[in-house]
N, C-alpha and C positions, 0 to 999 in steps of 0.2 A: 504493500500500500504506500510505504514511504517513497519507493522508487517511482510509483505511478504518479503521486502528487508532485514530486520533483520534476518529472517529465512534463506534467501539465503546466507547471510554473514556467519552465524553460520555454515551452511552446508559446505560452502567453506573452512572455517577454520578447521572443523573436517576432511574434506577430505585431506587437506594439512598435518595435523598432522599424518593421517593414512599413507599417501604416504612417510612420513619421516621414516617409519618402513618397514623392509623387503627389503631394497634397496641393491644394489651391495656393497655399502660402509659398510652396516651393516654385510653383509656376509664376507667381507674382515676382518672386525674387529673381528667377531666371530671366523673365522678360524685362526686368528693370536693371539688370546687371550692367549693361553697356552704359546707360545713363548714370548709374551710380559711380562708375569708374571714370567718367568724363572729367577733364580738368583736374586730374589728381597726379599727373606726372609733369614735373617742371624741369627746365633746362635741358630738354631733349630735342630731337628733331633738327639738329644743326645741319644746314645745307649751305655750304660756302658758295659765294659768287665772286670769282676772281675778276679783278678790274683790268681788262685788256692784257697787255704784256707785263704788267707790274707784279710786284710781290705783295700786293694789298688785296684784301677781299672783305666782304661784309656778309653777315648772316643775321638771322632773327633769333633772339634769345627769348625763350618762352618762360617768362618769370611769373610768379603768382600774382603780381600786381598788373600784369599785362605784357604785351610784346615790347621788347627792347631791340633796337637796331644797332648792331655793333660793327665797328670798322677795325680791322686788324692789319698791322704793317709787319710783315714777316722779317724784313731786314732790321727793323728797329726793335723787334720783339715787343711791340706796343699794342694797346687796345684802347679805344675810346668810342663814345657814341658816334654813330654815323651822321647825326644831325642834332641840333638843339631841339629836344623833344618838347619842352615847354613852349618854345617859340612857335613850333608847328601847331601845337594844340590850340594856342591862342589864335593863330591865323585861321585855322579851320573853323573854329567857333565863330570868329568874326564874319567870315565869308559865307558860312552856311546858315547862320542865324540860330544855331542850336549848339548847346554846350557839347564839346567833344573832350572826353576824358581819356586817360591812358588805357583804361579797359576797352574803350571804343576804338582805339587806334589800330587799324588794320590796313596797311598800304598794299592794296591788291595790284598785281602786275607791275611791281616796283622794278624800275630800271635805274641804274646809277652810272653816270659817265666815268671815264677813267680817272679824272681828278677828284671824283667824289664830291664835287661842288654843285652838281645839278641832279635832281631826282625827278622822275616822272612816275605817277602812280594813279590808281583809281580808288575812290571811296564811294560806295554805293553807285550812283549813276554819273558821278562827276570825275573828270580827268584833270589832274593838277600837275604843275611844274613848281618845284621848290628849290630855290637857290640858297645853298647852305651858308655861304659867306655873308650874305646880307639878310638871311632869314625872310626872303621874299617869297610869297605864295601867289601863283598866277593860275587862274582858271583857264583851261584850254578847251578848244572845241573837241567834241567826240570824234573819234576816228570812224569813218564809214565802214559798213560791212560787219558781219558777224562770223564767228568761228563755226565752221561746219564740220560735224562729225560724220563718220561713215558707219552707221548702225545697220539695223536689220534691213532697211530699205535704202542702202547706200548705192553709190554709183556702180560699182562692180563687186559682186559677191566674192568673198574671200576664197571660196572653194573652186572658183572657176579657173581653169588653166588659162594662162596668158596666151591669147591667140597670136601675138606678135604681129598683128595686122596694122595696128595704129602707130603712127609716128609722125615725124616732121622732116623737112629738108635738112640735110646735113652738109655743111660747107666743107670743102677740102682744106687741108692745112695751109696750102699756098693761096687760098682764097679765090681761085679762078673758077671753081666749079661747085655745083651742088648736086647731091643725089637724093632721091626720094622714091618711095614705093607708091604706085597708083594702080588700083585694080589688080593687086597681086603681082605686079611686075616692077622691075627696077628701071628708073628713068634717070637720065643725066642732063643737067642744064649747064650751058656755058654762060657764065655771068657777064662776059664781055659783050656778047651780042644777043643774049637771051634765047639762043636756040636750044631746043630740047630733042632728045632722042631716047628711044627705048633700048636698054641693054638686054632685056629679056622680053619674050613674047609668049611664053608658054604658061605663064601664071594664070591660075583660075581659082575657083572656090575651094577645091580639094587639094590643089598643089600650087602653092604660092611662095613668094619670096618675102621673108620677114622684114619688117620695117626697121629693125635694129641694125642699121647700116654703119659700117666702120671704115674709115679711110686709112690707108697705110700712111706712115709718117711722111713719105716722099710724095704723096698725092697721086701715085701711079695706079694703085690697086684699090678696089672696093670689095668689102667682105660682108657677107650676111649668111643667113641660113635659108636653104630651100626646104620647105615644110610640106610633108604629106599629111594632110589633116585627117584625124580620126573622128569617128562619130562620138558626139558628146552625150553622156548619160545625164538625165535630170531626175531629181526627186520632186515629188508633188505632195502638198499638204493643204488642208482646208482650214481657213480661218473662220471658225464657226460664228463668232460674235464680233464682227468688226464695229468700230466706233462710229463710222460714217455712213453705214447703211444697214438695213435689216437683213438682207440676203447674205449668205456666206460668200467668201472669196476663195478662189483656187490659186495657190502660189506654186511656182516651180523654180528650182535652183539648179544650175549646173553642178554636178557632183560625181566625180569619178570614183569608182569603187574597185576593190581588188579584182584582178583578172580582166578588166576592161581594156580594149584596144587603145593605144596611145599614139600621139603624133610621132612621126619619124622625121628627124631633122638631119640635114647634111650640109656642111659648110659649102658655100659657093663663093668663089673669088674671081674677080674680073679685072683684066688690064684695061683701064678706061681709055687708053690711047689707041690700042689695037681692037678693042672690043672682044678680045679672046677671053673666054671664061673656062673654068674647070671645076669639077666636083671631085674631091679626094676620094680615094678608095675607102670603103666602109668596113673592111675586114676587122679593124680594131675597135669599131664602135657600132656593130650591127645588131645588137640586142638591147636597144635603148630603153631606159627609164627616162633619162634626161641628158641633153647636151647643154653646156652652159659655159660661161666665162670665156667667150671669144676675145682674144687679145692679140694685137700685132706685136711682133718683136721690133726692136729698134732698127734692125737692118732692112725692114720693109719687104723682106723676102720670105719670112716665115711668120706663122701665127700659131697660137696655142688655144686649146679648148679642153674642157673636162667632160669625161664620159662616165656616167653612172649606169651600170648595167642593170637591166630588169632583174629584180631579186636581190640587188644590193650586195652581191658577193664579190663583185669586181668593180674597182674604181680606178680610172686612169687619167693622168694628165698627158695629153697628146700634142705633138708639134707637127704642123703640116707645112710643106713648101708651097708658096704661092706661084712658083715657076713650074713645078712638075706635079704637084698634088700628092707627092709621097708623104706618108704619115709614119711617124715613129713615136714610141712610148718613152716619155721622160720619167714618169712615176707610175707605179702600179701598186694598188692595195688589193689584197685578196683576203677572204675569210671563209671558214667553213660555216659560219653563221651569217653575219652581216657586217659590212663595212659601215661604221658609224659616220656617214658622210655629213651629218649635221654638225659634227664637231671639227671639221677640217678647217685648216688655216693654210693659206699659201701666200708667200711673198717672193716675187721675182726681184732679185738684187739688181741694182743699177749697173753692176759690172757685166751683166749679161751672161754670167757664168754659173751662178748659183741660185738655188731656190730653197727657201725655208719652208718646211712642210710639217704639218701636225699629223700624228698617227697613233693608233692604239696597238701597233704591231707587237710590242713587247708586253702586252697585257695591261699597260698603263698608258694614259694619254700624254704624249711627249712630243718635243720638237726635234727635227732632223734637218741637217744641211745636205742638200743634193747637188751633185755636179751635173750640169746640163749636158756637157759633152759626152760623158760616159753613162748618164742615166743611172748613176749609182750613189749610194749614201756616202758622203765624205765623213760625216761624224754625227753622232747623236748629241744634241746640245743639252737637253735636260734628261735626267735619268733617275730612277728610284721608284719605290712603291708609293707613289703619289700621283696626283692628277693635275695636269695643266688645264686651266679653265679658259680664260680669255687673254688674247694678246692685246695689250694696250698700245704699244708703240715699238717699232723697230728702228733703232738709230744706227744707220749704216756707218756714218762718220765715226761714231764712238764705238761701233762694233758691239752694240748691246741690244737686248730685248727686255722690255718691261711687260710683265704679265701677272695674272692672278693664278693661284693654285690652291688646292686643298689636300690635306693628308700628309704634308711634309713633316709636321711635328708629331712624333710618336707619343703614345700614352695620353691622347686627348681626342675629343670628337673629330673624326677624320673628315667631316664635311665643312669644317670652319675654313672660310676663305681668307687668305692673306695675299699681300702684294709683294712682288719680287722683281729683281733685276738680275740678269745673267749676261755674261759675255758670249759672243757667238761661237767662241771656241769651247764653250762648256764650263769655263772657269768663272770664279767670282760670284757664285750664287749669293745674293744678299736679300734678306728679308727686310722690307721697308715698314712693315706693320707687325712687330714681334709680339705684342700683347695678345693673350689668349682671348678669342672672341671671333665673331663674324664681322668682317671689316668691309667698309665702303670708303674708298679714298678718292679725293678730288685734287688734281695736280694744278700747280701754276703752269702757265703756258710753256715756260722753259723747263718745267719739271724739276726745278731746284727745291721746291717745297710741296708738301701735300697735307691736306686736312684729312685726318683719319678719324672716322666715327665707327665705333665698334660696340658690340653688346653680345649677350647670350640670353637665352630664354629666361634664365634666373638671375641675370645681371643687367642692371639698367645701363643705358647708353653712356659712353664716354667719348668726348671729342677732344682731340689734341692736334696741334700743328707740329709736323715732323720735318726733318731735313731728309731730302731724297738721297743724300750722300751715304748715310748709314742708318737711317730710320730712327735716329734719336729724337726725343721730344724737344722741340724748340720752345713751345709755349703751350701750357694747358689751356683749354678753351672752356669746356663745360663738363660737368658730371651730373647726370640726371638725379633728381630728388624724387623718390617714390614713397616717402613717408606718409603722405596723405592717402595714397593708394592703399598701402598696407593697413592704415587706420580704418579703411572701409571694409576690411576683411579679406582683401585680395591675397591669394596664395599662388606662388610661382609654380608652374608645372615642373615636375621632376624629370630630369634626364635619367633614363634607365638603360642599362646595357646588359645583354645576355648573349650567349653563344647561339649561333645558327645551326642549321641541319648538319653541317659537317663537324660540329663540336669544336671548331677552331675560330671561325669568323665571328667577330663582334657585330651584333645587330643593335642599332641605336634607335631609341624612340623616346616618347614623352608620356608622362602620366599626369592627368588632370584630376584634381579632387574638388569637391564642392567647398564653398567658403565656410560652411558649417560642418565640415568634416569631423566625424567622430570615429576614432579607431576601434571603438567597441561595437560598432554596427557592422552589418554585412552589406556590401555594395555589389550589385551586379556590374558587369564590365561591358562597355560598348567600345568597339573599335571603329575609328574613322579611317576609311581606306581610300587611297588613290595610289595605285601601284603602277607597274609597268615601266618600261624603259623611257628614256628621254630626259629624266631629271631625278632628283630626290625630292621628297614632299614634306618631310617633317620640318617645321619651322626651326630656325636657328637664331633668330634675332628676338630681342625683347619686345613683348606686346602685352599691354594691360588686359586685352580682351581678344579672344579667338571666337569668331562667330559660330564656327562649327562645333567647337568643343566646350567652351565655358558654360553656356546656358544649359546644355544637356547634362553636364556634371551636376549642376545646381539642383536638378530634379531628384538626385539621390543615386548617382552612378559614379563609377570610376571610368573615365573616358581616356582612351589611349590612341596613340598614332605612332607608327614605326615604319622604317624603310627596310624591308626584307630583300633578299636576293630577287633579281629581275629589275631592280631600280638602278639608277646610274650614279656616276661620280665616285665609284670605288674602283675596282678593277674591271676589265672587259669580261673576265670569267664570271664575276659577280652579277653583271648585267645580262650576259648571254644565256643565263638559265632560262630567260623568257623565250628563246628562239623556238618557233613552232610549238610554243608551250605557254601562251599567255594565260591559260587557265591556272597555271602554277601560282602566279601573283604573289610569290613569296610565302604562301600559306604554311609550309613546313616550318619556316623560321618564325612566322607570326605566332603560331600556336605554342612553340617552345618558349618564345619570349614572354607571352602572357602567363604561361605556367610558371616560369621562373619568377616573374613579378609576384604572382600569387603565393609562391612559396616564401618569399621574403615578407609579403604583406598579406597575412591570412584573412584580413577583412575583404579582400577581393574574392567575390564569389564566382568562381569560374565554372560553376554548374549552370550559370545563367550569363552567357556571353552573346551579345548582339553585335551587329555590324551594319554600317551604312556608308554610302558613297554616291557620287554622281558621275556621269559620263563613263570613263574607263572604270572609275570607282563604283559606279552603278552596276556595271557588268560584273565586277569582282565581288561586290556584296552579295549578289544573287548566286554567283559561283560558289561562294563560301557555304551557303546552306544546301547547295546541291551536292558538292563534292566533300564537304567536311561538316555534314549535319550532326555528327556526333559531338562536335565542339561548339559550333555556332548555332544558337537556338532561335534567332530571329534576325531578319534582314530588311532594311529599307534601301530600295534601289531606285535611283532617279536618273532618267534620261540615259540609261545604259545602252551600250552597243552590245546586244546580247548574242549577236552572231557576227564575227569579224568580216564575213563576206558582204555584210550590209553597210559597213562603215567606210570612211574615207580611205583612199588608196595609200596615201603617203604614210599614214600611221601603221596600217595593217600589213602591207607587203614587206615593209622593212623588218618587222618583228616576226611575222608568220610565214614569210617566204612567198616565192612565185616559181612555178605556177600554183594555182589553188590545188591543195591536196587534202588528205584525210586529217591533217593537223587542224584545219579549220573546223572540221566536223567535231573532233574531240573537244575543242574549246567552246563549242556553241551551247549557250544556255537554252536555246530553243530545242536542240536535239536532246539535251539532258534534263529538260523540264520535268519529266516523269519521276525524277529522283526526289522531288521536293517533299519534305516531311515537316518543315518548320514554318512558322508564320512568316509571311512575305508581304511587303507593301511595295507596289510598283507605282512610280510617278513619272509622268511624261508631259512636256509642254507640246501642245498641238502644232506650234510653229517652230519647232526645233530644227534649225538648218545646220547644226553642227553634227549631231547624230540623227540619222533618219528616224523620225518617230515610228515608222513602220517596224523598226527593229523591236521596239517595246510591244507593239500590237501583235507581232508574230510570236513572241514568247507568251503573250496572253493567250493566243490561239492554242498554242501547244499545251499550256496549263489546263485550259478548259477541256481539251480533248483527253487529257490524262486525268480528268475529274479531280483536280486539285483545288483546294480552298486557298484564296489569296485576296488581297485588296488592291484595287486599281484606282489611282487618282489622276484624272486628265485635267490639265490646266488650260482653259481656253485663252487664246491670245498671248500665250507665254512661249518663249524660246527655250534655249538650253539653260537648265536651272537645277539647283539642289531642291527647289520646291517653293522658294519665296516664303512670305509670311504664312500663307495658308498651309503650304506643304510642310513648313517647319513645325507648326502646331500639330499637324497630323503625325509627324515623326515623333514628337514628344509623347503624344498619346499612345502611339504604337508601342514604344518601348516601355512606357509606364505600365501599360496593360499586360504585355507579354513577358517582361522581365521582372517587374516589381510585383506583378499579380494584383495590381490596384486598379480600380475603376477610375479613369481620369476625371478630373473635375469638369463640371458643365462649362461649355463655351459661353462667353459673354460677348 
C-alpha cells in the first residue's frame, strides 16, 4: 500500500509539472518575448563607415540614452562625436516646429563627406544637409524616385535561366566599331560612316547568338556564345484569394527541374576584319550543365571559359585559340561525388603565367597556384585541416592574399570565422582577428586598419580597431552591455558538442531553454532542422532572440539545433555523406547528439522528441518521422521539397546526381509516405515559387492513399514560408498537444 501511495504521489507531481507547461501564460510569455527583449542590448551593432581613402571612419553607438554618432581617427588613435549633437537637436527642433530629443535622433540614410564636415540624412519625410563646422542645418529638396525591390512579382523570376538574348551595343576598345545582337544574330557597325553588316545569318529562336559580346583587346576579334535553346519547364499555381478581384488567378514561373533538357552553348569567335568565324571543338565540354566566365587573354589570340559538366563530377577551366579553335584544359577538378563549384575562386595573374585557384581536392577547401603553360599545380598556398571561406583581396604587388577561414584554431568551435593574410608562396600565415568568436571585419581602403566586430552565441559583441600588420588592437571601440537583457530573464543558448556516427567527429549544436527553466521538471525536446549541403545552419553570433527557437522553448520545451554530417564548412568527406543520400540529413549524428545531451541533462525527455523545419528542413522533418519514427515522435513540415525530382535543378542535381536514378526514389517522402506512424503537420503556401507547392500536395496524395492520419494547413496568398503568424501558432499547438499531452489554450 505504501508503494502504491508513493507511486500515486509521484504520478500526481509529474502531472502537475506537465500541466505547468503549454499553458495560456506560457503562450503569452512566448508571444511577448521579442518585445520584452527589445532595447535591452547596448553598445552593439557597430558598423564602421570609412571616409574615402582616409584612416577615419564613423559609426553609430547604441547607448541607453539614444544613438550617438562617433568619429574615429585610426592614425591619431582618437575618438570624438561626429557632430555637435546639441546643436543639431536645436536646429531640428527649430526647423520642424517640434521638440527633437536625443531619443528621437535617428539620421536615416546618413552620408558623410571625406572631411566629415558635411552630413546629409533623412528624418521622417525630410532631407537635410548639416555643416558641422558652422552647425548649419539646411533643408533640401526630396530626391525623385523610389527604391524598387524585386519581390514575388519582380521583373524576372529568380528561377529563370538567363536566356542571354538581351543586351546592348558594345564598343570596340579602339572605339571604331560597335557590335550588337539583333534577332539572334551578331551585327557590326562602323562608327565612322554608320554602316552596318550582319556577321551571322543563321540565328533564330532555337539557335541564336548570345548578347554577351566581348571584344578582344586589339579590337580584331569578337567573342560570344552560340546557344541551342532548350524547352523551358514552368510551374503553375493558383492564387485563390487575390486582393484585387474575386476570381482566382493562375500564375506560372519558369522552373527547371532535375533531368530537364538544358541549353547547349558553344563559344563563337569572329575576325571582324575578314568576317571569318569559328566554333571550337566541343570534345572537352560536350556534356554541359553550364559554360561561363568567357575571358580574353591579353594576347588577343586566346580566350578562356569554364565548363561545369552535367552531374557536377567534372569541372574544367579551358583555353581556346581564336586562330585555330583548338581547346586545351588548364585546370580540371574531378570527384566521385560532386565538385563543389559554388565554392570556387579563380584569379588570373597579371603576368599571364599563373592562376590562383580554390579546390577541395585534399578534403579541405584551399588555394593553389597553377602554371598556365604546363596546366599543373606549382604549389598549394594554404594547407591544413581547415576551410578557406572567402577571398577578400589578392595583392599581386605585395604577393599576398587576404581571406577568411574557419577551423584553423584547434580545440574550439570549428565554424568560427577569422580573417587572415598569407603570402602567395604559402608562407607568413597571419591571423588578423585572433580573439575567439565569429568575426566580421571592415578594412580601410588601403587595408592598413580594420574594424573587427566579433561575438558568440553566449558572448555579447565586441568591437575593436586593429592594425592589419599583425592584428593587434589599436583602439577598443565598444563592448556590448547585456545586463538589462539578463535582468529580463534572458538565458544564453548553450553550445553543446558530442561525437558523431563515427565516434570521432565532433558535432556542434545549441540548446535553448525557457526563461523559467526548472531543472526539476521534465522537458520534451524539439529539434529545429535545416540540413543538407551548401552551408552550416547553427547560429554562431550573439542574438537576444531567435524567432524559430526562443518562443517555442518558452512553451515548456528544450529546443535544439545542430549541424550533422551532410552540412558544409568542415571537410569534403563530412559534407559528401549527402551524395545521392539527402534523406540521411545527418540523422545518425543528430540522434546520438540528442542522446548525449540527455545523458548529461536528465531533464531532457527524449521519449518525446519532435522536429520541425521549412523548405529543405520541411523535407527533412517529414523524413525524420518516416525513417526514424522510433526516435522522432512528431513533425511539423513547411513548404518541403518532398521529392527531389520536383525541386529546382541546381540544388538537387549537385547533391543527388545526374542522370535521375533510384537514389531519388529512396529519398522521396512521397514514395515513403506509407511508413508514417507519428503525428505530422504539413504546411504549404499556395504561391510558393521556391519549392513547387505540388510537391506538398503529392505527399498529401500519397498519405491519403496509405490511409494515414495527418494535418494539412494551406496558406492562401502566401509564398515560401515557415508558416507566418498563423502557421507559427499552429506549430505551437501541434507540439503542445502531441509532446506535452496538453490541450492548447483557446485562440483569441
